[in-house]
PQR file of N, CA, C, O and H, with PARSE charges and radii, in Angstrom:
ATOM      1  N   UNK A   1      49.014  -1.271   7.168 -0.4000 1.5000
ATOM      2  CA  UNK A   1      47.628  -1.695   7.087 -0.0000 2.0000
ATOM      3  C   UNK A   1      47.440  -2.918   7.965  0.5500 1.7000
ATOM      4  O   UNK A   1      48.227  -3.862   7.902 -0.5500 1.4000
ATOM      5  N   UNK A   2      46.410  -2.902   8.775 -0.4000 1.5000
ATOM      6  CA  UNK A   2      46.148  -4.022   9.653 -0.0000 2.0000
ATOM      7  C   UNK A   2      45.227  -5.022   8.972  0.5500 1.7000
ATOM      8  O   UNK A   2      44.288  -4.649   8.270 -0.5500 1.4000
ATOM      9  H   UNK A   2      45.771  -2.134   8.827  0.4000 1.0000
ATOM     10  N   UNK A   3      45.512  -6.282   9.190 -0.4000 1.5000
ATOM     11  CA  UNK A   3      44.638  -7.323   8.660 -0.0000 2.0000
ATOM     12  C   UNK A   3      43.501  -7.558   9.631  0.5500 1.7000
ATOM     13  O   UNK A   3      43.716  -7.669  10.838 -0.5500 1.4000
ATOM     14  H   UNK A   3      46.275  -6.585   9.761  0.4000 1.0000
ATOM     15  N   UNK A   4      42.287  -7.635   9.102 -0.4000 1.5000
ATOM     16  CA  UNK A   4      41.144  -7.943   9.954 -0.0000 2.0000
ATOM     17  C   UNK A   4      41.108  -9.439  10.229  0.5500 1.7000
ATOM     18  O   UNK A   4      41.425 -10.259   9.366 -0.5500 1.4000
ATOM     19  H   UNK A   4      42.112  -7.546   8.122  0.4000 1.0000
ATOM     20  N   UNK A   5      40.728  -9.761  11.411 -0.4000 1.5000
ATOM     21  CA  UNK A   5      40.571 -11.167  11.764 -0.0000 2.0000
ATOM     22  C   UNK A   5      39.458 -11.764  10.917  0.5500 1.7000
ATOM     23  O   UNK A   5      38.463 -11.092  10.641 -0.5500 1.4000
ATOM     24  H   UNK A   5      40.471  -9.095  12.111  0.4000 1.0000
ATOM     25  N   UNK A   6      39.610 -12.999  10.506 -0.4000 1.5000
ATOM     26  CA  UNK A   6      38.586 -13.637   9.678 -0.0000 2.0000
ATOM     27  C   UNK A   6      37.287 -13.860  10.448  0.5500 1.7000
ATOM     28  O   UNK A   6      36.251 -14.137   9.843 -0.5500 1.4000
ATOM     29  H   UNK A   6      40.417 -13.545  10.730  0.4000 1.0000
ATOM     30  N   UNK A   7      37.330 -13.743  11.783 -0.4000 1.5000
ATOM     31  CA  UNK A   7      36.137 -13.940  12.591 -0.0000 2.0000
ATOM     32  C   UNK A   7      35.353 -12.647  12.815  0.5500 1.7000
ATOM     33  O   UNK A   7      34.241 -12.689  13.342 -0.5500 1.4000
ATOM     34  H   UNK A   7      38.171 -13.519  12.275  0.4000 1.0000
ATOM     35  N   UNK A   8      35.911 -11.504  12.426 -0.4000 1.5000
ATOM     36  CA  UNK A   8      35.190 -10.238  12.570 -0.0000 2.0000
ATOM     37  C   UNK A   8      34.053 -10.184  11.561  0.5500 1.7000
ATOM     38  O   UNK A   8      34.198 -10.595  10.410 -0.5500 1.4000
ATOM     39  H   UNK A   8      36.815 -11.470  11.998  0.4000 1.0000
ATOM     40  N   UNK A   9      32.928  -9.674  12.017 -0.4000 1.5000
ATOM     41  CA  UNK A   9      31.765  -9.568  11.147 -0.0000 2.0000
ATOM     42  C   UNK A   9      31.557  -8.106  10.796  0.5500 1.7000
ATOM     43  O   UNK A   9      31.482  -7.257  11.685 -0.5500 1.4000
ATOM     44  H   UNK A   9      32.810  -9.340  12.953  0.4000 1.0000
ATOM     45  N   UNK A  10      31.465  -7.806   9.514 -0.4000 1.5000
ATOM     46  CA  UNK A  10      31.210  -6.439   9.071 -0.0000 2.0000
ATOM     47  C   UNK A  10      29.736  -6.119   9.272  0.5500 1.7000
ATOM     48  O   UNK A  10      28.920  -7.034   9.385 -0.5500 1.4000
ATOM     49  H   UNK A  10      31.526  -8.496   8.792  0.4000 1.0000
ATOM     50  N   UNK A  11      29.375  -4.832   9.319 -0.4000 1.5000
ATOM     51  CA  UNK A  11      27.956  -4.476   9.449 -0.0000 2.0000
ATOM     52  C   UNK A  11      27.109  -5.086   8.329  0.5500 1.7000
ATOM     53  O   UNK A  11      25.990  -5.537   8.574 -0.5500 1.4000
ATOM     54  H   UNK A  11      30.038  -4.088   9.227  0.4000 1.0000
ATOM     55  N   UNK A  12      27.633  -5.101   7.111 -0.4000 1.5000
ATOM     56  CA  UNK A  12      26.901  -5.695   5.987 -0.0000 2.0000
ATOM     57  C   UNK A  12      26.618  -7.178   6.242  0.5500 1.7000
ATOM     58  O   UNK A  12      25.504  -7.645   6.006 -0.5500 1.4000
ATOM     59  H   UNK A  12      28.542  -4.734   6.912  0.4000 1.0000
ATOM     60  N   UNK A  13      27.609  -7.907   6.718 -0.4000 1.5000
ATOM     61  CA  UNK A  13      27.420  -9.338   6.996 -0.0000 2.0000
ATOM     62  C   UNK A  13      26.404  -9.555   8.103  0.5500 1.7000
ATOM     63  O   UNK A  13      25.627 -10.508   8.051 -0.5500 1.4000
ATOM     64  H   UNK A  13      28.514  -7.527   6.910  0.4000 1.0000
ATOM     65  N   UNK A  14      26.398  -8.686   9.103 -0.4000 1.5000
ATOM     66  CA  UNK A  14      25.443  -8.811  10.206 -0.0000 2.0000
ATOM     67  C   UNK A  14      24.018  -8.619   9.707  0.5500 1.7000
ATOM     68  O   UNK A  14      23.119  -9.374  10.078 -0.5500 1.4000
ATOM     69  H   UNK A  14      27.029  -7.912   9.145  0.4000 1.0000
ATOM     70  N   UNK A  15      23.811  -7.607   8.863 -0.4000 1.5000
ATOM     71  CA  UNK A  15      22.470  -7.371   8.301 -0.0000 2.0000
ATOM     72  C   UNK A  15      22.081  -8.512   7.376  0.5500 1.7000
ATOM     73  O   UNK A  15      20.956  -9.008   7.437 -0.5500 1.4000
ATOM     74  H   UNK A  15      24.541  -6.994   8.561  0.4000 1.0000
ATOM     75  N   UNK A  16      22.991  -8.925   6.533 -0.4000 1.5000
ATOM     76  CA  UNK A  16      22.708  -9.999   5.580 -0.0000 2.0000
ATOM     77  C   UNK A  16      22.321 -11.302   6.283  0.5500 1.7000
ATOM     78  O   UNK A  16      21.422 -12.009   5.827 -0.5500 1.4000
ATOM     79  H   UNK A  16      23.905  -8.522   6.483  0.4000 1.0000
ATOM     80  N   UNK A  17      22.986 -11.614   7.374 -0.4000 1.5000
ATOM     81  CA  UNK A  17      22.690 -12.862   8.071 -0.0000 2.0000
ATOM     82  C   UNK A  17      21.359 -12.799   8.816  0.5500 1.7000
ATOM     83  O   UNK A  17      20.802 -13.836   9.174 -0.5500 1.4000
ATOM     84  H   UNK A  17      23.716 -11.040   7.744  0.4000 1.0000
ATOM     85  N   UNK A  18      20.846 -11.596   9.052 -0.4000 1.5000
ATOM     86  CA  UNK A  18      19.592 -11.419   9.787 -0.0000 2.0000
ATOM     87  C   UNK A  18      18.417 -11.104   8.855  0.5500 1.7000
ATOM     88  O   UNK A  18      17.319 -10.812   9.329 -0.5500 1.4000
ATOM     89  H   UNK A  18      21.299 -10.753   8.762  0.4000 1.0000
ATOM     90  N   UNK A  19      18.635 -11.159   7.535 -0.4000 1.5000
ATOM     91  CA  UNK A  19      17.609 -10.791   6.561 -0.0000 2.0000
ATOM     92  C   UNK A  19      17.101 -12.019   5.821  0.5500 1.7000
ATOM     93  O   UNK A  19      17.875 -12.882   5.404 -0.5500 1.4000
ATOM     94  H   UNK A  19      19.527 -11.396   7.150  0.4000 1.0000
ATOM     95  N   UNK A  20      15.778 -12.077   5.668 -0.4000 1.5000
ATOM     96  CA  UNK A  20      15.151 -13.127   4.868 -0.0000 2.0000
ATOM     97  C   UNK A  20      14.567 -12.474   3.625  0.5500 1.7000
ATOM     98  O   UNK A  20      13.812 -11.507   3.726 -0.5500 1.4000
ATOM     99  H   UNK A  20      15.150 -11.376   6.006  0.4000 1.0000
ATOM    100  N   UNK A  21      14.908 -12.992   2.468 -0.4000 1.5000
ATOM    101  CA  UNK A  21      14.337 -12.505   1.208 -0.0000 2.0000
ATOM    102  C   UNK A  21      13.537 -13.627   0.580  0.5500 1.7000
ATOM    103  O   UNK A  21      13.886 -14.802   0.703 -0.5500 1.4000
ATOM    104  H   UNK A  21      15.522 -13.777   2.386  0.4000 1.0000
ATOM    105  N   UNK A  22      12.477 -13.260  -0.085 -0.4000 1.5000
ATOM    106  CA  UNK A  22      11.567 -14.243  -0.652 -0.0000 2.0000
ATOM    107  C   UNK A  22      11.486 -14.103  -2.168  0.5500 1.7000
ATOM    108  O   UNK A  22      11.746 -13.033  -2.717 -0.5500 1.4000
ATOM    109  H   UNK A  22      12.194 -12.306  -0.185  0.4000 1.0000
ATOM    110  N   UNK A  23      11.128 -15.182  -2.828 -0.4000 1.5000
ATOM    111  CA  UNK A  23      10.996 -15.191  -4.281 -0.0000 2.0000
ATOM    112  C   UNK A  23       9.858 -14.251  -4.676  0.5500 1.7000
ATOM    113  O   UNK A  23       8.795 -14.278  -4.057 -0.5500 1.4000
ATOM    114  H   UNK A  23      10.917 -16.052  -2.382  0.4000 1.0000
ATOM    115  N   UNK A  24      10.071 -13.414  -5.706 -0.4000 1.5000
ATOM    116  CA  UNK A  24       9.005 -12.501  -6.140 -0.0000 2.0000
ATOM    117  C   UNK A  24       7.757 -13.269  -6.594  0.5500 1.7000
ATOM    118  O   UNK A  24       7.844 -14.381  -7.117 -0.5500 1.4000
ATOM    119  H   UNK A  24      10.935 -13.392  -6.209  0.4000 1.0000
ATOM    120  N   UNK A  25       6.599 -12.645  -6.379 -0.4000 1.5000
ATOM    121  CA  UNK A  25       5.329 -13.203  -6.831 -0.0000 2.0000
ATOM    122  C   UNK A  25       4.655 -12.181  -7.741  0.5500 1.7000
ATOM    123  O   UNK A  25       4.928 -10.984  -7.654 -0.5500 1.4000
ATOM    124  H   UNK A  25       6.528 -11.742  -5.954  0.4000 1.0000
ATOM    125  N   UNK A  26       3.780 -12.661  -8.608 -0.4000 1.5000
ATOM    126  CA  UNK A  26       3.026 -11.780  -9.505 -0.0000 2.0000
ATOM    127  C   UNK A  26       1.575 -11.807  -9.072  0.5500 1.7000
ATOM    128  O   UNK A  26       0.954 -12.868  -9.011 -0.5500 1.4000
ATOM    129  H   UNK A  26       3.558 -13.634  -8.679  0.4000 1.0000
ATOM    130  N   UNK A  27       1.029 -10.622  -8.768 -0.4000 1.5000
ATOM    131  CA  UNK A  27      -0.362 -10.484  -8.354 -0.0000 2.0000
ATOM    132  C   UNK A  27      -0.914  -9.190  -8.920  0.5500 1.7000
ATOM    133  O   UNK A  27      -0.290  -8.138  -8.778 -0.5500 1.4000
ATOM    134  H   UNK A  27       1.533  -9.759  -8.817  0.4000 1.0000
ATOM    135  N   UNK A  28      -2.068  -9.250  -9.555 -0.4000 1.5000
ATOM    136  CA  UNK A  28      -2.760  -8.050 -10.013 -0.0000 2.0000
ATOM    137  C   UNK A  28      -1.934  -7.152 -10.911  0.5500 1.7000
ATOM    138  O   UNK A  28      -2.063  -5.930 -10.839 -0.5500 1.4000
ATOM    139  H   UNK A  28      -2.575 -10.104  -9.670  0.4000 1.0000
ATOM    140  N   UNK A  29      -1.091  -7.721 -11.752 -0.4000 1.5000
ATOM    141  CA  UNK A  29      -0.274  -6.917 -12.663 -0.0000 2.0000
ATOM    142  C   UNK A  29       0.986  -6.342 -12.035  0.5500 1.7000
ATOM    143  O   UNK A  29       1.665  -5.521 -12.653 -0.5500 1.4000
ATOM    144  H   UNK A  29      -0.986  -8.714 -11.811  0.4000 1.0000
ATOM    145  N   UNK A  30       1.303  -6.756 -10.832 -0.4000 1.5000
ATOM    146  CA  UNK A  30       2.494  -6.281 -10.135 -0.0000 2.0000
ATOM    147  C   UNK A  30       3.413  -7.454  -9.795  0.5500 1.7000
ATOM    148  O   UNK A  30       2.951  -8.534  -9.426 -0.5500 1.4000
ATOM    149  H   UNK A  30       0.752  -7.423 -10.330  0.4000 1.0000
ATOM    150  N   UNK A  31       4.704  -7.228  -9.923 -0.4000 1.5000
ATOM    151  CA  UNK A  31       5.698  -8.163  -9.408 -0.0000 2.0000
ATOM    152  C   UNK A  31       6.027  -7.652  -8.005  0.5500 1.7000
ATOM    153  O   UNK A  31       6.410  -6.494  -7.839 -0.5500 1.4000
ATOM    154  H   UNK A  31       5.079  -6.350 -10.222  0.4000 1.0000
ATOM    155  N   UNK A  32       5.880  -8.508  -7.006 -0.4000 1.5000
ATOM    156  CA  UNK A  32       6.072  -8.098  -5.615 -0.0000 2.0000
ATOM    157  C   UNK A  32       7.230  -8.883  -5.017  0.5500 1.7000
ATOM    158  O   UNK A  32       7.236 -10.114  -5.023 -0.5500 1.4000
ATOM    159  H   UNK A  32       5.569  -9.449  -7.141  0.4000 1.0000
ATOM    160  N   UNK A  33       8.197  -8.156  -4.506 -0.4000 1.5000
ATOM    161  CA  UNK A  33       9.369  -8.750  -3.849 -0.0000 2.0000
ATOM    162  C   UNK A  33       9.445  -8.182  -2.449  0.5500 1.7000
ATOM    163  O   UNK A  33       9.337  -6.969  -2.269 -0.5500 1.4000
ATOM    164  H   UNK A  33       8.192  -7.156  -4.500  0.4000 1.0000
ATOM    165  N   UNK A  34       9.628  -9.030  -1.460 -0.4000 1.5000
ATOM    166  CA  UNK A  34       9.763  -8.496  -0.107 -0.0000 2.0000
ATOM    167  C   UNK A  34      10.871  -9.181   0.667  0.5500 1.7000
ATOM    168  O   UNK A  34      11.205 -10.345   0.446 -0.5500 1.4000
ATOM    169  H   UNK A  34       9.715 -10.015  -1.606  0.4000 1.0000
ATOM    170  N   UNK A  35      11.425  -8.404   1.582 -0.4000 1.5000
ATOM    171  CA  UNK A  35      12.490  -8.877   2.460 -0.0000 2.0000
ATOM    172  C   UNK A  35      12.153  -8.471   3.877  0.5500 1.7000
ATOM    173  O   UNK A  35      11.545  -7.425   4.107 -0.5500 1.4000
ATOM    174  H   UNK A  35      11.154  -7.458   1.761  0.4000 1.0000
ATOM    175  N   UNK A  36      12.552  -9.307   4.836 -0.4000 1.5000
ATOM    176  CA  UNK A  36      12.305  -9.037   6.244 -0.0000 2.0000
ATOM    177  C   UNK A  36      13.640  -9.057   6.979  0.5500 1.7000
ATOM    178  O   UNK A  36      14.430  -9.991   6.840 -0.5500 1.4000
ATOM    179  H   UNK A  36      13.046 -10.157   4.649  0.4000 1.0000
ATOM    180  N   UNK A  37      13.874  -8.004   7.766 -0.4000 1.5000
ATOM    181  CA  UNK A  37      15.068  -7.918   8.595 -0.0000 2.0000
ATOM    182  C   UNK A  37      14.601  -7.565   9.999  0.5500 1.7000
ATOM    183  O   UNK A  37      14.264  -6.413  10.271 -0.5500 1.4000
ATOM    184  H   UNK A  37      13.232  -7.246   7.879  0.4000 1.0000
ATOM    185  N   UNK A  38      14.579  -8.540  10.883 -0.4000 1.5000
ATOM    186  CA  UNK A  38      14.025  -8.332  12.215 -0.0000 2.0000
ATOM    187  C   UNK A  38      12.529  -8.085  12.101  0.5500 1.7000
ATOM    188  O   UNK A  38      11.812  -8.918  11.546 -0.5500 1.4000
ATOM    189  H   UNK A  38      14.853  -9.476  10.662  0.4000 1.0000
ATOM    190  N   UNK A  39      12.047  -6.967  12.610 -0.4000 1.5000
ATOM    191  CA  UNK A  39      10.636  -6.598  12.491 -0.0000 2.0000
ATOM    192  C   UNK A  39      10.386  -5.681  11.295  0.5500 1.7000
ATOM    193  O   UNK A  39       9.246  -5.280  11.059 -0.5500 1.4000
ATOM    194  H   UNK A  39      12.629  -6.291  13.061  0.4000 1.0000
ATOM    195  N   UNK A  40      11.415  -5.346  10.548 -0.4000 1.5000
ATOM    196  CA  UNK A  40      11.292  -4.400   9.435 -0.0000 2.0000
ATOM    197  C   UNK A  40      11.050  -5.131   8.122  0.5500 1.7000
ATOM    198  O   UNK A  40      11.612  -6.197   7.872 -0.5500 1.4000
ATOM    199  H   UNK A  40      12.341  -5.671  10.740  0.4000 1.0000
ATOM    200  N   UNK A  41      10.195  -4.530   7.283 -0.4000 1.5000
ATOM    201  CA  UNK A  41       9.835  -5.140   6.007 -0.0000 2.0000
ATOM    202  C   UNK A  41      10.120  -4.151   4.889  0.5500 1.7000
ATOM    203  O   UNK A  41       9.745  -2.982   4.980 -0.5500 1.4000
ATOM    204  H   UNK A  41       9.738  -3.664   7.486  0.4000 1.0000
ATOM    205  N   UNK A  42      10.779  -4.612   3.840 -0.4000 1.5000
ATOM    206  CA  UNK A  42      11.020  -3.815   2.647 -0.0000 2.0000
ATOM    207  C   UNK A  42      10.239  -4.447   1.507  0.5500 1.7000
ATOM    208  O   UNK A  42      10.443  -5.615   1.176 -0.5500 1.4000
ATOM    209  H   UNK A  42      11.083  -5.561   3.766  0.4000 1.0000
ATOM    210  N   UNK A  43       9.336  -3.664   0.902 -0.4000 1.5000
ATOM    211  CA  UNK A  43       8.537  -4.142  -0.230 -0.0000 2.0000
ATOM    212  C   UNK A  43       8.978  -3.435  -1.492  0.5500 1.7000
ATOM    213  O   UNK A  43       9.231  -2.230  -1.479 -0.5500 1.4000
ATOM    214  H   UNK A  43       9.170  -2.715   1.171  0.4000 1.0000
ATOM    215  N   UNK A  44       9.072  -4.175  -2.579 -0.4000 1.5000
ATOM    216  CA  UNK A  44       9.365  -3.620  -3.880 -0.0000 2.0000
ATOM    217  C   UNK A  44       8.290  -4.120  -4.843  0.5500 1.7000
ATOM    218  O   UNK A  44       8.105  -5.325  -5.014 -0.5500 1.4000
ATOM    219  H   UNK A  44       8.866  -5.154  -2.590  0.4000 1.0000
ATOM    220  N   UNK A  45       7.592  -3.189  -5.463 -0.4000 1.5000
ATOM    221  CA  UNK A  45       6.558  -3.520  -6.448 -0.0000 2.0000
ATOM    222  C   UNK A  45       7.016  -3.012  -7.798  0.5500 1.7000
ATOM    223  O   UNK A  45       7.535  -1.900  -7.900 -0.5500 1.4000
ATOM    224  H   UNK A  45       7.741  -2.210  -5.324  0.4000 1.0000
ATOM    225  N   UNK A  46       6.828  -3.818  -8.846 -0.4000 1.5000
ATOM    226  CA  UNK A  46       7.094  -3.356 -10.199 -0.0000 2.0000
ATOM    227  C   UNK A  46       5.885  -3.678 -11.053  0.5500 1.7000
ATOM    228  O   UNK A  46       5.444  -4.826 -11.118 -0.5500 1.4000
ATOM    229  H   UNK A  46       6.406  -4.721  -8.763  0.4000 1.0000
ATOM    230  N   UNK A  47       5.353  -2.658 -11.708 -0.4000 1.5000
ATOM    231  CA  UNK A  47       4.203  -2.854 -12.574 -0.0000 2.0000
ATOM    232  C   UNK A  47       4.624  -3.574 -13.848  0.5500 1.7000
ATOM    233  O   UNK A  47       5.610  -3.202 -14.484 -0.5500 1.4000
ATOM    234  H   UNK A  47       5.711  -1.726 -11.655  0.4000 1.0000
ATOM    235  N   UNK A  48       3.884  -4.590 -14.210 -0.4000 1.5000
ATOM    236  CA  UNK A  48       4.185  -5.321 -15.443 -0.0000 2.0000
ATOM    237  C   UNK A  48       3.856  -4.459 -16.662  0.5500 1.7000
ATOM    238  O   UNK A  48       4.559  -4.515 -17.670 -0.5500 1.4000
ATOM    239  H   UNK A  48       3.083  -4.892 -13.694  0.4000 1.0000
ATOM    240  N   UNK A  49       2.791  -3.662 -16.570 -0.4000 1.5000
ATOM    241  CA  UNK A  49       2.331  -2.864 -17.706 -0.0000 2.0000
ATOM    242  C   UNK A  49       3.201  -1.636 -17.967  0.5500 1.7000
ATOM    243  O   UNK A  49       3.509  -1.333 -19.120 -0.5500 1.4000
ATOM    244  H   UNK A  49       2.219  -3.617 -15.751  0.4000 1.0000
ATOM    245  N   UNK A  50       3.602  -0.926 -16.905 -0.4000 1.5000
ATOM    246  CA  UNK A  50       4.282   0.360 -17.113 -0.0000 2.0000
ATOM    247  C   UNK A  50       5.718   0.407 -16.589  0.5500 1.7000
ATOM    248  O   UNK A  50       6.400   1.416 -16.770 -0.5500 1.4000
ATOM    249  H   UNK A  50       3.352  -1.172 -15.969  0.4000 1.0000
ATOM    250  N   UNK A  51       6.181  -0.643 -15.956 -0.4000 1.5000
ATOM    251  CA  UNK A  51       7.513  -0.693 -15.333 -0.0000 2.0000
ATOM    252  C   UNK A  51       7.667   0.311 -14.187  0.5500 1.7000
ATOM    253  O   UNK A  51       8.785   0.576 -13.744 -0.5500 1.4000
ATOM    254  H   UNK A  51       5.627  -1.462 -15.810  0.4000 1.0000
ATOM    255  N   UNK A  52       6.553   0.871 -13.704 -0.4000 1.5000
ATOM    256  CA  UNK A  52       6.607   1.741 -12.526 -0.0000 2.0000
ATOM    257  C   UNK A  52       7.093   0.919 -11.338  0.5500 1.7000
ATOM    258  O   UNK A  52       6.713  -0.242 -11.184 -0.5500 1.4000
ATOM    259  H   UNK A  52       5.645   0.656 -14.063  0.4000 1.0000
ATOM    260  N   UNK A  53       7.923   1.515 -10.506 -0.4000 1.5000
ATOM    261  CA  UNK A  53       8.470   0.819  -9.344 -0.0000 2.0000
ATOM    262  C   UNK A  53       8.085   1.579  -8.079  0.5500 1.7000
ATOM    263  O   UNK A  53       8.252   2.795  -7.997 -0.5500 1.4000
ATOM    264  H   UNK A  53       8.232   2.458 -10.631  0.4000 1.0000
ATOM    265  N   UNK A  54       7.569   0.848  -7.099 -0.4000 1.5000
ATOM    266  CA  UNK A  54       7.260   1.401  -5.785 -0.0000 2.0000
ATOM    267  C   UNK A  54       8.110   0.670  -4.764  0.5500 1.7000
ATOM    268  O   UNK A  54       8.161  -0.560  -4.752 -0.5500 1.4000
ATOM    269  H   UNK A  54       7.433  -0.140  -7.166  0.4000 1.0000
ATOM    270  N   UNK A  55       8.774   1.427  -3.914 -0.4000 1.5000
ATOM    271  CA  UNK A  55       9.563   0.832  -2.840 -0.0000 2.0000
ATOM    272  C   UNK A  55       9.024   1.388  -1.532  0.5500 1.7000
ATOM    273  O   UNK A  55       8.941   2.604  -1.357 -0.5500 1.4000
ATOM    274  H   UNK A  55       8.733   2.426  -3.924  0.4000 1.0000
ATOM    275  N   UNK A  56       8.659   0.506  -0.619 -0.4000 1.5000
ATOM    276  CA  UNK A  56       8.090   0.931   0.653 -0.0000 2.0000
ATOM    277  C   UNK A  56       8.767   0.171   1.797  0.5500 1.7000
ATOM    278  O   UNK A  56       9.106  -1.006   1.675 -0.5500 1.4000
ATOM    279  H   UNK A  56       8.726  -0.481  -0.762  0.4000 1.0000
ATOM    280  N   UNK A  57       8.948   0.875   2.897 -0.4000 1.5000
ATOM    281  CA  UNK A  57       9.574   0.331   4.097 -0.0000 2.0000
ATOM    282  C   UNK A  57       8.551   0.382   5.225  0.5500 1.7000
ATOM    283  O   UNK A  57       7.896   1.405   5.425 -0.5500 1.4000
ATOM    284  H   UNK A  57       8.672   1.831   2.996  0.4000 1.0000
ATOM    285  N   UNK A  58       8.413  -0.707   5.956 -0.4000 1.5000
ATOM    286  CA  UNK A  58       7.454  -0.783   7.056 -0.0000 2.0000
ATOM    287  C   UNK A  58       8.154  -1.296   8.309  0.5500 1.7000
ATOM    288  O   UNK A  58       9.136  -2.034   8.232 -0.5500 1.4000
ATOM    289  H   UNK A  58       8.945  -1.538   5.794  0.4000 1.0000
ATOM    290  N   UNK A  59       7.634  -0.893   9.456 -0.4000 1.5000
ATOM    291  CA  UNK A  59       8.213  -1.333  10.719 -0.0000 2.0000
ATOM    292  C   UNK A  59       7.513  -2.559  11.284  0.5500 1.7000
ATOM    293  O   UNK A  59       7.900  -3.066  12.337 -0.5500 1.4000
ATOM    294  H   UNK A  59       6.836  -0.293   9.518  0.4000 1.0000
ATOM    295  N   UNK A  60       6.478  -3.040  10.586 -0.4000 1.5000
ATOM    296  CA  UNK A  60       5.833  -4.284  11.019 -0.0000 2.0000
ATOM    297  C   UNK A  60       5.257  -5.011   9.805  0.5500 1.7000
ATOM    298  O   UNK A  60       4.910  -4.399   8.795 -0.5500 1.4000
ATOM    299  H   UNK A  60       6.164  -2.628   9.731  0.4000 1.0000
ATOM    300  N   UNK A  61       5.169  -6.319   9.936 -0.4000 1.5000
ATOM    301  CA  UNK A  61       4.607  -7.124   8.856 -0.0000 2.0000
ATOM    302  C   UNK A  61       3.130  -6.810   8.648  0.5500 1.7000
ATOM    303  O   UNK A  61       2.640  -6.859   7.520 -0.5500 1.4000
ATOM    304  H   UNK A  61       5.451  -6.816  10.757  0.4000 1.0000
ATOM    305  N   UNK A  62       2.419  -6.490   9.721 -0.4000 1.5000
ATOM    306  CA  UNK A  62       0.994  -6.181   9.618 -0.0000 2.0000
ATOM    307  C   UNK A  62       0.763  -4.967   8.726  0.5500 1.7000
ATOM    308  O   UNK A  62      -0.123  -4.993   7.871 -0.5500 1.4000
ATOM    309  H   UNK A  62       2.817  -6.450  10.637  0.4000 1.0000
ATOM    310  N   UNK A  63       1.543  -3.905   8.912 -0.4000 1.5000
ATOM    311  CA  UNK A  63       1.428  -2.715   8.073 -0.0000 2.0000
ATOM    312  C   UNK A  63       1.709  -3.058   6.609  0.5500 1.7000
ATOM    313  O   UNK A  63       1.019  -2.571   5.713 -0.5500 1.4000
ATOM    314  H   UNK A  63       2.262  -3.885   9.606  0.4000 1.0000
ATOM    315  N   UNK A  64       2.707  -3.885   6.369 -0.4000 1.5000
ATOM    316  CA  UNK A  64       3.058  -4.273   5.005 -0.0000 2.0000
ATOM    317  C   UNK A  64       1.919  -5.048   4.349  0.5500 1.7000
ATOM    318  O   UNK A  64       1.614  -4.824   3.178 -0.5500 1.4000
ATOM    319  H   UNK A  64       3.268  -4.281   7.097  0.4000 1.0000
ATOM    320  N   UNK A  65       1.292  -5.951   5.087 -0.4000 1.5000
ATOM    321  CA  UNK A  65       0.175  -6.737   4.550 -0.0000 2.0000
ATOM    322  C   UNK A  65      -0.997  -5.829   4.209  0.5500 1.7000
ATOM    323  O   UNK A  65      -1.619  -5.993   3.159 -0.5500 1.4000
ATOM    324  H   UNK A  65       1.539  -6.133   6.039  0.4000 1.0000
ATOM    325  N   UNK A  66      -1.312  -4.864   5.090 -0.4000 1.5000
ATOM    326  CA  UNK A  66      -2.386  -3.898   4.793 -0.0000 2.0000
ATOM    327  C   UNK A  66      -2.088  -3.123   3.510  0.5500 1.7000
ATOM    328  O   UNK A  66      -2.982  -2.901   2.693 -0.5500 1.4000
ATOM    329  H   UNK A  66      -0.807  -4.730   5.943  0.4000 1.0000
ATOM    330  N   UNK A  67      -0.834  -2.712   3.336 -0.4000 1.5000
ATOM    331  CA  UNK A  67      -0.453  -1.959   2.146 -0.0000 2.0000
ATOM    332  C   UNK A  67      -0.623  -2.807   0.879  0.5500 1.7000
ATOM    333  O   UNK A  67      -1.164  -2.340  -0.124 -0.5500 1.4000
ATOM    334  H   UNK A  67      -0.108  -2.892   3.999  0.4000 1.0000
ATOM    335  N   UNK A  68      -0.155  -4.053   0.940 -0.4000 1.5000
ATOM    336  CA  UNK A  68      -0.299  -4.943  -0.214 -0.0000 2.0000
ATOM    337  C   UNK A  68      -1.761  -5.133  -0.562  0.5500 1.7000
ATOM    338  O   UNK A  68      -2.134  -5.034  -1.731 -0.5500 1.4000
ATOM    339  H   UNK A  68       0.284  -4.432   1.754  0.4000 1.0000
ATOM    340  N   UNK A  69      -2.599  -5.404   0.436 -0.4000 1.5000
ATOM    341  CA  UNK A  69      -4.020  -5.618   0.189 -0.0000 2.0000
ATOM    342  C   UNK A  69      -4.689  -4.388  -0.405  0.5500 1.7000
ATOM    343  O   UNK A  69      -5.531  -4.515  -1.295 -0.5500 1.4000
ATOM    344  H   UNK A  69      -2.296  -5.484   1.386  0.4000 1.0000
ATOM    345  N   UNK A  70      -4.325  -3.180   0.079 -0.4000 1.5000
ATOM    346  CA  UNK A  70      -4.909  -1.955  -0.465 -0.0000 2.0000
ATOM    347  C   UNK A  70      -4.455  -1.694  -1.894  0.5500 1.7000
ATOM    348  O   UNK A  70      -5.244  -1.242  -2.724 -0.5500 1.4000
ATOM    349  H   UNK A  70      -3.642  -3.076   0.802  0.4000 1.0000
ATOM    350  N   UNK A  71      -3.191  -1.974  -2.187 -0.4000 1.5000
ATOM    351  CA  UNK A  71      -2.691  -1.750  -3.531 -0.0000 2.0000
ATOM    352  C   UNK A  71      -3.345  -2.685  -4.539  0.5500 1.7000
ATOM    353  O   UNK A  71      -3.619  -2.290  -5.673 -0.5500 1.4000
ATOM    354  H   UNK A  71      -2.549  -2.340  -1.513  0.4000 1.0000
ATOM    355  N   UNK A  72      -3.590  -3.908  -4.133 -0.4000 1.5000
ATOM    356  CA  UNK A  72      -4.134  -4.912  -5.053 -0.0000 2.0000
ATOM    357  C   UNK A  72      -5.658  -4.939  -5.089  0.5500 1.7000
ATOM    358  O   UNK A  72      -6.243  -5.654  -5.903 -0.5500 1.4000
ATOM    359  H   UNK A  72      -3.367  -4.229  -3.212  0.4000 1.0000
ATOM    360  N   UNK A  73      -6.312  -4.165  -4.212 -0.4000 1.5000
ATOM    361  CA  UNK A  73      -7.790  -4.170  -4.167 -0.0000 2.0000
ATOM    362  C   UNK A  73      -8.384  -3.521  -5.393  0.5500 1.7000
ATOM    363  O   UNK A  73      -9.606  -3.441  -5.519 -0.5500 1.4000
ATOM    364  H   UNK A  73      -5.836  -3.584  -3.551  0.4000 1.0000
TER
END
């Protein structure tokens, strides 16, 4: 078995170092958590009333903002 150099970066570490995650917020009965990796946005919504979970992936922040605004309207 070969030992990996301590300076090698795994794919997971590369993604993790390039991802920003934000503290969840509560709006309109939903808990909203989002993460940004490059230009990609991952949104996770959880309903406070029913525990329904929605997970959506967007290729731009603008699309994600439109989705949030439509869901909460």
